[in-house]
C-alpha angles and dihedrals in degrees: 000000000000092000092052093049094047091048088054092055103269123132128210118238131197096219116065092209089067095053126099090198124041116194122184113193101208135202122219101174100108137007097259091052092050091051091050092050093051091047092054093047092050091049092054093042091053094053096037112131128210113287095025120116122207119208124192108206138171140037100338093053093045091061104027105023097140093045091050091055090050093048095046115045106198099046107131102185138029118201125175135202101261097071104020088144089072091071093112093057091046091052092047093050092049094049097046104044140047111255114183086172126046117271109240121207105175111136116172096222115096119205128187135174114013095034098058097096095242094297124150101241093213137111104224127196125166110317096338132076136191109222119193114219098178141005132216130019137248096193116118098225105162097215098047129098097185096102088052089052105034103022124223124335116289118182122213116236110270094230090055091053092047092049091050091048089054092050091049091048092050089050094058104269109151099179125045116196114199113215138183134134082261117008093185089064092059112133098012092115088047091058094255129139116209088008093165093053090048091050091050092049090053094045091055095044100040105027109024103036102043115083116257109263116246122240139070116342120235115276092251094057098093090066096054099072096218127117102230091256096142141268104292105160134044117187127193121211134187106020115181118232111253095028100075094110132196090249091052090051090048093052093047093048096046103044117076093205096057107084119235089240132108131181107206113170107211099174095200145004104218117088095218093052091046090049090054087048090052088236129135103283102186101113091177087066092051092053093046093048093049089049091049093050093048091047090055096036109026090180095050115138112216124193128184143174132221139193118227123197098028112169109282095013106152126201088254091053092050092048087058087062091051092049091047092053092052094046101042097039103205117203087227134010132169133190135211126198110237113270118203110233121192114225096029120115090250091063093098089058091062121198103288102156110095117244091241091056092050090049093048092051091045091054092048089050094050093045092055094043093049089055091049092046090049092052093047092048092049089057088068096058107117094020127107122240130183109240129199104220113224106167151352134222134167099342097321130099118210125210148137135251127213087273094063126076113197119268096001106055135048134286135232115229113205129193114245137015115305126179112267112240094028126116108225134177112250128191109220114232104168144020135209128179092274110007140049133214128210153146131246107279094240090054115095117239118255111243 
């Protein structure tokens, strides 16, 4: 949306009071996110001056558009997720006509790929970029509202993704992070088997390996913070249990640009809970797959997420999660307390587990995982890791290793000033529960 607006002559501003158009991209996934979105909309609506228009966009409005308008008097436009690329028309309509009632733009049809008006469908920051490869989800998870918000899974055409990856590479992006609600389902609707593995193979062969073409960089390159050095890292997020295939493992293990990192949300470790969640419940498969990945990639960093307090979760079932964390030893693992979502297939189960029980189990989960993470991090002391530098402050450079996805994992703090956007070898000298410290590899250790 931002690219389309900038291309049409708009400029972004830091201070909302200076904007003629205010757009809040909302989240509707869980209750706390909905509350945060409503709070932000109300704050902007309360301070809105004459001539400004306020647009509520995104997941919350796709599912609860009418309710959002009722809860936030002062909202001028409602735009969902299915046709976000119509933002320009929505803005034009709002600015040229009187609208005593909010303007709703909530078509059911979702379109990806050829109907995105030549935008790069990526969220870029510094030398890294999130690139969406599909939208929506066809999985039956009982607790999840994403299919109600996004619809079924729709894969973007592979040639579109490859073209965007080239443009991002040429603009200075060093790390490409592939996203979807389920990346391992990529290409299923296009009649492909092992679509994610095929996409990764082509990204490595056609985007990473060829030299970057000479000539003028695209006009959006100055905002990306990179130096045009080439696409060095590809990271895969949100793999669905049961769909991490042998071919995917082969591609990851044999390609130097694909990071030995995988985010695979498991949600629970007890078969009965997983069955109620309508999730894959074969824990033997999980163990075998983790063993297979670690055999092929001994240095692989695996992160996962879990839900505590799901309806019917017994103390015995939760203890299975605790035992699983201690046994499997994820590099990273996070937990969410169950959020009751109307309209999902878990709605008949209600929300019977008391909040204090959920909180107590959440704290037990985090205490175990913090201990595991600390031990895993300590194993890297004395080793050298390549670090993508993202900032500098007060004598310390800040970056991420292959083990660290932006915004959700840890950081590496390095002594001295390093060039932002560069990937540099760092000798690890210290470990914390989530972060590492180090010095440039060529720098001698202080005795």
